[in-house]
C-alpha positions in Angstrom: -17.0 39.3 59.9 -17.7 35.5 59.9 -15.2 35.0 57.1 -12.5 37.0 58.9 -13.0 34.8 62.1 -12.9 31.7 59.9 -9.7 32.8 58.2 -8.0 33.6 61.5 -9.0 30.2 62.9 -7.6 28.4 59.9 -4.5 30.5 60.0 -4.0 29.6 63.7 -4.5 25.9 62.9 -2.1 26.2 60.0 0.6 27.8 62.2 0.2 25.0 64.8 0.4 22.1 62.2 3.3 23.7 60.3 5.3 24.2 63.5 4.7 20.5 64.2 6.1 19.6 60.8 9.3 21.5 61.7 9.6 19.4 64.9 9.3 16.2 62.8 11.7 17.5 60.2 14.2 18.5 62.9 13.9 15.1 64.5 14.7 13.4 61.2 18.3 14.7 61.5 18.7 13.0 64.8 17.0 9.7 63.8 18.9 9.5 60.5 22.2 10.0 62.4 21.2 7.2 64.9 20.1 4.9 62.1 23.4 5.4 60.2 25.3 3.8 63.0 24.0 0.4 61.8 22.5 1.0 58.3 24.5 2.7 55.5 23.0 6.1 54.5 21.9 5.1 51.0 20.4 1.8 52.2 18.6 3.8 55.0 17.2 6.2 52.3 16.0 3.2 50.2 14.2 1.5 53.1 12.7 4.8 54.4 11.1 5.7 51.1 10.1 2.1 50.3 8.1 2.1 53.5 6.8 5.6 52.9 5.7 4.5 49.4 3.8 1.6 50.8 2.0 3.8 53.4 1.2 6.5 50.9 0.0 3.9 48.4 -2.4 2.5 51.0 -3.7 6.1 51.6 -4.1 6.6 47.8 -6.2 3.4 47.2 -9.5 5.4 47.0 -7.9 7.9 44.6 -6.3 5.6 42.1 -9.1 6.2 39.6 -7.8 9.8 39.3 -4.3 8.6 38.4 -3.2 9.6 34.9 -0.2 10.1 32.7 0.2 13.8 33.7 0.3 12.9 37.4 2.9 10.3 36.7 5.1 12.6 34.5 4.9 15.5 37.0 5.5 13.3 40.0 8.5 11.7 38.3 10.2 15.0 37.5 9.5 16.4 41.0 10.5 13.1 42.5 13.9 13.2 40.8 14.5 16.5 42.5 13.3 15.0 45.8 15.7 12.1 45.3 18.6 14.4 44.8 17.5 16.3 47.9 17.4 13.2 50.1 20.5 11.6 48.7 22.6 14.7 49.5 20.8 15.0 52.8 21.7 11.5 54.1 25.3 11.7 52.8 25.6 15.2 54.3 24.2 14.3 57.7 26.4 11.2 57.9 29.5 13.3 57.4 28.9 16.3 59.7 27.0 17.2 62.9 23.2 17.5 62.8 23.6 21.0 64.2 25.7 22.2 61.2 23.6 20.2 58.7 20.4 21.7 59.9 21.6 25.3 59.5 23.2 24.6 56.1 20.1 22.9 54.8 18.1 26.0 55.7 20.0 28.0 53.1 17.3 26.9 50.6 15.2 29.9 51.7 17.9 32.2 50.2 18.7 30.1 47.2 15.1 30.1 45.9 15.0 33.8 44.9 18.6 33.5 43.6 17.6 30.6 41.3 14.4 32.3 40.2 16.5 35.3 39.2 19.1 33.2 37.4 16.7 31.2 35.3 13.5 33.3 35.1 14.9 36.8 35.7 12.5 37.3 38.6 13.6 40.3 40.6 16.1 39.6 43.4 15.3 42.1 46.2 17.9 43.8 48.4 16.8 41.8 51.5 17.6 38.5 49.8 20.9 39.9 48.6 21.8 41.1 52.1 20.8 37.7 53.4 23.2 36.0 51.0 26.1 38.1 52.2 25.3 37.2 55.8 25.1 33.5 54.9 28.5 33.6 53.2 30.0 35.1 56.3 28.4 32.3 58.3 29.7 29.7 56.0 33.2 31.2 56.3 33.1 30.9 60.1 31.8 27.4 59.8 34.8 26.6 57.5 37.1 28.0 60.2 35.5 26.3 63.1 35.4 22.6 64.1 38.0 20.0 64.0 37.9 19.3 60.3 36.7 22.8 59.2 34.3 22.8 56.3 34.3 19.1 55.4 32.6 16.9 52.8 29.5 16.5 54.9 29.1 20.3 55.2 29.5 20.6 51.4 26.9 18.0 50.7 24.5 19.6 53.3 25.0 22.9 51.4 24.3 21.1 48.1 21.2 19.6 49.7 19.9 23.2 50.3 20.3 23.8 46.6 18.3 20.6 45.8 15.6 21.6 48.3 15.3 24.9 46.5 15.0 23.2 43.2 12.4 20.8 44.5 10.3 23.6 45.9 10.6 25.6 42.6 9.7 22.5 40.5 6.6 22.0 42.6 5.5 25.6 42.2 6.2 25.6 38.5 4.9 22.2 37.5 1.9 21.5 39.8 -1.5 22.6 38.6 -4.5 20.7 39.7 -3.0 17.2 40.3 -4.1 15.2 43.3 -1.5 15.9 46.0 -1.6 12.4 47.5 -1.1 10.7 44.2 1.7 13.1 43.4 3.4 12.4 46.7 3.0 8.7 46.0 4.8 9.0 42.7 7.5 11.2 44.3 8.2 8.6 47.1 8.2 5.8 44.6 10.8 7.7 42.4 13.1 8.2 45.4 12.7 4.5 46.3 13.8 3.4 42.8 16.7 5.8 42.7 17.8 4.8 46.3 17.4 1.1 45.5 19.4 1.3 42.2 22.3 3.1 44.0 22.2 0.7 46.8 22.6 -2.2 44.4 25.5 -0.5 42.6 27.4 0.4 45.8 29.5 -2.3 47.6 27.4 -4.3 49.9 27.8 -3.9 53.6 26.7 -6.4 56.2 23.7 -5.1 58.2 23.1 -5.5 61.9 19.7 -4.0 62.5 18.6 -3.5 66.1 15.4 -2.1 67.4 17.1 1.3 67.7 17.9 1.6 64.0 14.6 0.0 63.0 12.8 2.5 65.2 14.8 5.3 63.6 13.8 4.0 60.1 10.1 3.8 61.0 10.1 7.3 62.4 11.8 8.8 59.3 9.3 7.0 57.0 6.2 8.0 58.8 6.7 11.4 60.5 9.1 13.6 58.4 7.9 11.9 55.1 4.3 10.8 54.9 2.8 13.0 57.7 4.9 16.1 57.0 4.1 16.1 53.3 0.4 15.7 54.0 0.4 18.4 56.7 2.4 20.8 54.5 0.2 20.3 51.5 -3.0 20.6 53.5 -2.2 23.6 55.7 0.4 25.8 54.0 -2.3 27.3 51.7 -3.9 28.9 54.8 -1.0 31.2 55.5 1.2 33.5 53.6 4.4 32.2 51.9 6.6 34.6 54.0 5.0 33.4 57.3 5.4 29.8 56.2 9.1 30.5 55.4 9.5 31.9 58.9 7.9 28.9 60.5 10.2 26.5 58.5 13.3 28.3 59.9 12.6 26.5 63.1 13.9 23.2 61.6 17.6 23.8 62.4 16.7 24.9 65.9 15.1 21.5 66.7 18.0 19.6 65.0 20.5 21.7 67.0 18.7 21.0 70.3 18.4 17.3 69.5 22.1 17.1 68.5 23.1 18.8 71.7 20.8 17.0 74.1 20.5 13.5 72.6 23.7 13.1 70.6 26.1 15.1 72.9 27.3 17.3 70.0 29.2 20.4 70.9 30.0 23.4 68.7 33.0 25.8 69.0 32.4 29.5 69.4 33.2 30.1 65.7 30.7 27.4 64.7 28.0 28.9 66.9 28.6 32.3 65.4 28.5 30.9 61.9 25.2 29.1 62.6 23.8 32.3 64.1 24.8 34.3 61.0 23.2 31.7 58.7 20.0 31.7 60.8 19.9 35.5 60.8 20.5 35.5 57.0 17.3 33.6 56.6 15.1 35.0 59.4 15.8 38.8 59.0 14.8 39.1 55.3 11.7 37.0 55.9 10.8 39.0 59.1 11.0 42.3 57.2 8.9 40.9 54.3 6.3 39.6 56.9 6.2 43.0 58.5 5.5 44.6 55.1 2.8 42.1 54.3 1.0 43.0 57.6 1.4 46.7 56.8 0.0 46.3 53.3 -2.7 44.0 54.4 -1.5 41.2 52.0 -3.4 38.0 52.7 -3.0 34.8 50.6 -5.3 32.9 52.9 -8.5 34.0 51.1 -7.5 32.0 48.0 -6.9 28.9 50.1 -10.2 29.3 51.9 -12.0 29.8 48.6 -10.5 26.6 47.3 -12.4 24.7 50.1 
């Protein structure tokens, strides 16, 4: 009885903190877009992760004695996937609306089972297949809607969803018992090196940094990077993967609200319909799976609680 109450309490706390991460992630779309007005996307990426690396390095000072070659190798591999994710993210957001980018990024939920089937022959269930069909219909409507149709920014945002899926899969396949904080530090440092290298190779652009763009940069370094990674790694183990997936589908809702209220973005009817279909493609399969979990009494939280 006591264990059940403890699990429910931890699950409720996990739900709150994971929802908070979606708010921060959704906000990153808006603040990146604001920052890009004065700082080029790749330069913004470099400074964001350089600051995040410094902050995470400070947090990791008491843990440095645990740092080893395996942590470095794993963090480097996963960090390259994270670098590809964030590079496609900033280039995508800079070329399309935050509303469209948010929904397109969320396609990663459907791409994970598709990639697992393609590379590891893990079973692709009918729900995921139906979701992919809905998502394709949504993409088609997005391609028809808007002034420019399906532009380069939309394509890069869709590519970003692929890299998000690859990053999540690499984490699940490669991580064993490494220190999460040290691993995050190596990942952030890897993205910083990749971003800095690309920034040096690209033509230099004069920067005019104001308090607005600086504030956007600080927000993106702290909240959707350092804090969100820490919250996700700390609390996701206290809920089921399906419930966590449902919570994360709130990301594009926050980005859409922010884009509409703060940036004055407006979508056409076809764009709204396309976004709604993509959202349904993600939410409906996850909702059915969540319902089945409840009916079967599946609970992954016991394992996470035992780990404490």
